[in-house]
N, C-alpha and C positions, 0 to 999 in steps of 0.2 A: 179530221187530222189535216195537217199541212205538210207540204213537201219541203219546207224550209230545212236546209241541212246545216245551217251555221248556228254557232252560239258563241258567246264571249270567249270560250275556251278552245274552240275547234276551228281548224282551217277550212277553207272552201274545198270541196271535194269534186273535181271535174272528171276524174277517171274512175272506172270500176275498180274497187279494191281487188287486189291480186288473189285474195282467198277464194274468189268466185271461180269455180270449175278449174282449179289449177292442175288436176290430174283426171282428165275425162275417162281414161280407161278404168281407173279405180272406182269412180263415182258411177259409171255405167254398170259395172259388176255389182256394186253394193246395192244399187237401186233396182236391179233386174227383177226381184221378186215383187216389188211394188208395181212395176209396170204390168206384170201379168194380172194383177187384181184391179188396176186402174181402169181397165176397159179400153174400147176404141177411143182414139183421139187423145191418148195420154200425153203425147209430146207437147211441150209448151209452144204457143204461138209466138211470133216476133214480139208482139205487144206484151205478152206475159214474161218473156225473157227480159225486156226493158224494165218491167215492174220488179222483177227479182233483183236486178242490179241496183235499181233505185232504193229498194228496201234496205240495202246494206248501209246506206248513208242517211237514213231517215230515222229519227227518234220519235218518242211519245212526247209531242210538243206541249200539250196542256200540263202534263206532270213535270215536264222540264221547266216550264215557266214558274210553277209553284216552288220548285227547288231554288231557282234563281231568286225568287222573292224572299226566301229564307236566308240564303247564304250571302246574297249580294246587297239586296235592298233592306234586309232586316225588318221586313214588314209582316212576316209570318213567323210564329213560334211553334215549337213542338206541342205544347199544350193546346194551341189552337187547332193543330192538325188532329190530335187525339179527340178533342171535343167535336170536330167536324165528323170524324168517323162514327162517333157515338150518336150524335144528335143533329148533325148538320152545322155549317158555319154560321157564325153570328152575323147579324145584318151589317155590322160595321167592319167585318173581316176584309182583309186585302182582296182586291178583285181576282188575283190569280187563284186563291183558295175558293172563292165563291164560284169562279168559272169552272174549275175542275169538278166541284160537287154538283153544280147545276147540270153538268154534262152526264155524270154517272147516275144522278138521281132521276133523270129524265129517261125512263125506260123506253127502248125502241118499240115501235108498233108490232114488230114481228115476234116479240117474246110472248110465249104461251105458258101460263102457270101450270096447266095440266101436263104439258110435255116436260117442263122442268121437274115436276114431281116424279113422273114416270122415269125420266132419265136418271134422276138421283137414286130412285129405288133400284133400278137395274144395276147401277154401279155398286151400291152397298150390298145387294144381295149376293154378290160374287164372293165376298168374304176373303178366304184364304187365297183364292185364285186372283182376286183383285190385288192383293199385296204382292203376290208372285209376279204378276204381269207388270205392275208398276215398277218393281225393283229390277227384275231381270229381263223384262222386255222393253218397257219405256225408258227407264233411266240408263240401264247398261247399254241398250241399243243406241240411245242418244249419245253416249260417250264414244261410239264408234267413229264419229266424225269430229274433227277439231273445230267445227264451225263456231260453236257458242261457248267454248270452254275457257278462253283467255281471261274474261272478266272474273270467272270463278277462281282461276289460278291466282290472279292478282289480289284477290281478297284473302288468300291464304287458307281457303277452306277446302283442302283437298284430302287430307289423310286423318287417321286416328280418331280422336274424340270429335273432331269437326265433321267427320263423315256421319257419325251417329246423330249429332245435332242437326246437320243438314237434312238427313233423311227424316228425322223426327218433325222438323218444320214442314217438309213437304207432305208428310202424313197428316199433320194437324190441319193444314190448308185443304187437302183433298177431302178429309172426312167432314170438314165444315162446309164446303161448297156442295157436297153430295148428301148432306143431312136433310131430313124432311123440312121443307120450308126454309132451307139454308140460304137461299138467295133473295129472300125478302129484304127490304131496306133495313129493317131492325134486327136482322139475323147475323149470326157470327160469320157465316160464309160470305155474305155480301161485304161485311166490314173487312174480312181478311183478303178478299180479292182486291179491294181498293187499296188496302194497307200494302199489299205486295207490289202493287202498281207504283205507289209512291216510293217504297223502299228501292225498287229497281231504278227509279229516276234519281234517287240520291247516289246510288252506286254508279250509274252512268255519268252523272256530273262529276263525281270524284275522279273517275277514270279519264274523262275528257280533259281535266285539268293536269293530268299526269303528263309531263313533257316527254316521257318515254313511250307513250302510247303509239303503236304503229298504225297510223291513219291510213297510209297508202295501202298497207296489206289488209287491214281488217275493217276499215270504215268506222262508223259509230260503234262504240263498245257494246251497248245493249240496243240493238237495232230492230227495226220492224220485221225484217227477214227472219232473224233468229227467234224473235218472240212468237211469230206465227208458226214457225217450224216446231217449236217446243209445244205449242198448243196442240199441234197434230199428234205429237207423241202421247199426250194424255187422252186424246179422243179417238182418232182414226187407228193409230197403232194399238191402243188399249183394246179396242174391239177386235181387231185382227188377231192379236195374241190370245185374248180370252177364248175365241172360238178355236184356236189351235189346241187349247187345253180341254176342249170338249164342252165348254159352257154353252148352253142354248141361249142364243140371242136372236130373237125374231126380227124381221125387218122393221116392224113398228118400234120395238125396243131400241134397235140400233138408231133409228131416226130420232128417238127421244134423247138418247145419250149425246148424239151430235148436237141437238138443239141446246141441251144444257151447256155443253162446253163452248158453243158459239156465244152464249150469253156470258159465260165466265171470261172468254177472250175479250169480249167487248168491254166488260168492266175493267179488264186489266190493260186496256189500251191498244189491243191489236186492230190494225186497220180492217174496216168492214169488208173490203174486197177479199181478205184472206181468212174470213171466218168460215170454218168447215161446216156449212149448213146441211150437207147431206154426206152419206158415207162415200158415195162415188166422187163427189167433189173433194172430200177430205183425202181420199186415196190419190187423187190426181195431184192435189197441192203437195202432199208429202213426197210424191215421186219427183215433182219439180224441184223441191228443196234438196233432197238427198242426191239427186243426179247432178247437182251443181255445188255440192259441199266439198270441202277439202278432206283428204284422208286423215286417219288418226295421227296424233303426235304424242309426245311424251305425257302431256296432260291427260290425254285419253287413257293411256295405259295405267297412269297413276291413279286416276279416279276409278277405273275398272277394278284394279287390285284392291283398292280400299273398300269398295262396295262388297266384293267377294269376301274380304277378310273382316267385315264388320262383325261377324259372329264372335270373333276373338275378344270383342269388347263387351259382349253380353254377360251379365252376371249369372251364368248357368254353368253346369258341369262340363267337364272336358269332352265327354262323348256327345253331349248335346251340341257343343260348339262345332265339333267335327262333322256331325250330321248336317248342321245348318250350312256349313261351307260346302259339303258335297252336294247338298240339295241346290245351292245357288249355282254351282258349276253345271249340274245336270239340267236345271231349268234354263240357264243361259244357252247351253248347247242346243236344247230342244227348241226354244223360242227363236233364237237368232241364227242358229246354223254354225257349222264349223268355221266357215270363212270369216264370219264376224268375230268369233272367239279368237281366231289366230290374229286378226287385225288388232285386237285388244291385248295380245300377249297372254291370254289365259289358256290353261290347260283344258282339253276336251274331256268330257265324261260321257258315258252311256246315257242315253235320254230316259233313264228309268223313272225320273220324277214326272215327266210329261206323260208317260205311259200310265203311271198310277193315277194321275189326275184324270185322264181320259176314262179309265175304268170307274172312278168315283163319280165323275160327272154323268156318266151314262145312267147311273142310278138316281143321284140327287137332282141334277139339273134336268135331265130329259124325262125321268119317270116321276119323281116326287114333285117337281116343279109344275107338272101338267095336271096334277090332282087338285080338287077344290081345296083351297086354303094352303096349297103347296108353297106358294111364294112367300107366305107369312112364315112357314116353317124354315124355308131357306134363309129368310132375312134374319130370324133369331139365331140360326145355326151360324150364319156369317158373322154376326156381331160377336158371338162367343169366340169364334176362331180369332177374329181381329184383336179382341181384348187380350186373349192368351198371348198372341204374338207380341203385342205392345208390352205386355208385362214382362216377357222374357228379355227384352232389350232395354226397357225404361223403368222397370220396377213399378212402384205405385205412383210415380210422378209422370203424368201424361205429358207428351211432347207438346211444345208450343212454338209460336213465331217470335222471332227476334224483334228488336227495336225497329221502328220505321227508318230512322236515319242512323247508319253506322257511325258510332262515336258521338252521337248526339242524345243518348238516353232513350 
């Protein structure tokens, strides 16, 4: 990556964007639980603080160069990008396209296929708990801070059917990257990880050209700081919340999950210095981000309500919709705590759902999972749970990922 912060559409940014630690009292309170699990030396060093500030004004430059080649120089087309995702770029393709794919196809030396497979299996074996954690731990918890939400708000994808579509896209991406062999070059997970990277670059370019974008407040629209923080939500936060629900995750399994998501993050353009290679490092990084994030805003509360109310859009009966909503509120209260729910403007519920999952996982995860062949039983059970839940919300049409470039087919 390069630290260049300028583009044809963006101003030079000399000062730290004002969204960085605007309310230290709130951010310290919100990040306090993470500090407890981050271990000794959790506080960032002066050099790490400088890196956090710089991350707000740094974009994914290789992907940005590709977007400029398409939108300004007209040397790259959408069919060429789709062909590159499937088979690699043609020999006579534009250098920006060849450079990006030369980068992502050159797998880092530290990537271990056995760890990728183990990490993917751990994620998929969680089944119903994985869905609960992703929705009401990772995503809902991510909405608690206004840090990365303005780009989403400006694309108009906040409420109603857009919520269902957005969650469906996230689910399709997550299932692809955690599928067996999903991160091989010819696998769907690899293609979707790079697809999302390019899609983010198109959105970023579009917002950078918007004359109303608040540069002094927010920095680069989709920046390295927010990309790395979001990666932590799917890796570090995912494991913390899964354990809260009673899922058995051994130290070796946790290390494999972190390895998997470090490679996913690398494919998606996260700076290598912020890849969460170990759980302890991931907790420390996530603490650094949250302790310098801004408090929730109206976008936070709108997104949170839309996620909780998503069951209203499901083609199921009235009582099932009510159950799903109450489950969501109970799970959010259990995983995030009352303070976070109040920040998001959501009603509290007794943590009955978390208690039920603890009891269930005491049997399935801690007993059955330890028996010979137990993990295979859990994997099959998890897949059935996931398929049923997807059918409730999406019927027989599996959710997918949108076009690489918004407005470009």
